[in-house]
N, C-alpha and C positions, 0 to 999 in steps of 0.2 A: 505393546501396541494397545491402545484403548479405543474400542469401537471402530477399528480400521484406520485410525489416525496415528501415525508415528510422530513422536515428539522427540526432538533433540534438545539436550540441555547444553547451553553455552555458558561456561563458568565466568561470565563477566559480572562485576558487582554493580548493581544499580545505585544511582546517587540521588536523583530527584524523580518522583512520580514513576518509579520503575523503569526509567530510562538509563542508559549507560552513556559514558563519555564516548564521543565519536572517535574511532581509531583510523578511519579511512582505509588502511590496508590490513589492519589486525584481524578483521573478520574474513578476509579473502580465503585463507586456507580452509576454514570451516564451511563457508558457503560453497566453495568449489567442490569440496568432498561430498556435501549433501546433494548438490545438483547432479553430479556425475553418478553417485551411488544409487540415487533414487530415480534416475532417468527422467528428471523434471523437464517439461517442455515449455511451461509458462511460469513466470515468477510474479506473484501478486503482492504488492505492498499496500498496506492499509494504514491510513492516518498520517498526518503530516509531521507530528512531533516525535515519531519513533526513529531513533538513530539507526537501529537495526534495519528498519524498513529502507531507509535511504541508502545505507551501505549495501544491502542485499540487491536492491534495484541497480545500483551503479555497477557492482561486480557482475551480476547476471547479464546486464546489457553488454558489458565489455567482453564477456565470454560468448556473445552472440545469441543469447536467449531472448525470447519475447518477454516483455515486462509490461505489467498493467498496474496502475496506481488508483486506489479508491480514496476519495476525500469526502468527508461528511460536514466539514466545518466552513464557517465564514471567518476570514481573518481580515484585519485592517491593513492599512498601508503606511501609517505614520508613526506608530509607537515603535520603540526599539526592538521588542520581541517580534513584532510582525515584519519589520524590515529585515531582520536577520533570517526569519523563517522563509520569507519570500526569496531571498538570495539562495538559500539552501534548495528550495523548490526549483528555481531556475537552473541550478547546477545539476541536480539529480534527476529531474524530469525532462531534461533536454532531449533525451533519446528514447523515451518510453514509447511502446507500441501504441498504447491507448490509455486513456484515463476515464474513470467512472465517477460521477457525482450524483448525489441523491436528490437534488433539486435543480431547477434551471438557474436559480440565483447562485447556487453553489458553483455551477458550471461557469457562469460569467466571472465569478470571483476567482476561481482556479485558473481560468484562461488569462485573466489580467495579472495574477500573481506569479504564474509560472512561465508565461510566454508561450505556452503550448498553442498550436493552431486549433481553433474551435472544432474543426472536423475530426480531430483526434479525441475529443472529449464527449462522452455520452452520458445521458441522464438515465439512471435506473432508480426509480422512486424507492424510498425506504419502506413504505407502507404496503400492506396487503389489502387488496380490494375484496372485502368479505362478500360483496354481491356476486363475485365471480368464483372465488375460492372458498369452498366449504370443507370442514373436517369430514373425514370418512365416517359414515354411520356405523359400520362394523369394522373393527380393527382386524387386520390380517394377523394370523397366528405367527408367532416367532419361532 
């Protein structure tokens, strides 16, 4: 465990941009074991193009877990890649508990692409307001 964060290695081979081929059910035993062993209560998926993200969200929701998805990106509606990704989003985000976007424009885009109700999608800005948040003057001892 590094810094209090446990990391699980899944022996899938990446093929493009560190993504793996979707297996639909191949990841289920691994996800199920992790969720139960670690007593997970909420599953958070991050970014649209991760096949692991979508499979984990789908399996967690099927098992009755609350799931949250965060999206940072704006995607189109007319090119082949966007059409495919939008169909994937509609399928895997159909039953998410909530979604988070980093801008209001991203929220509108995600609502249109995924079919999620707008009241399930929240905006949490990416930036830190330095007028409000200041670094500590003296660092606490470790």
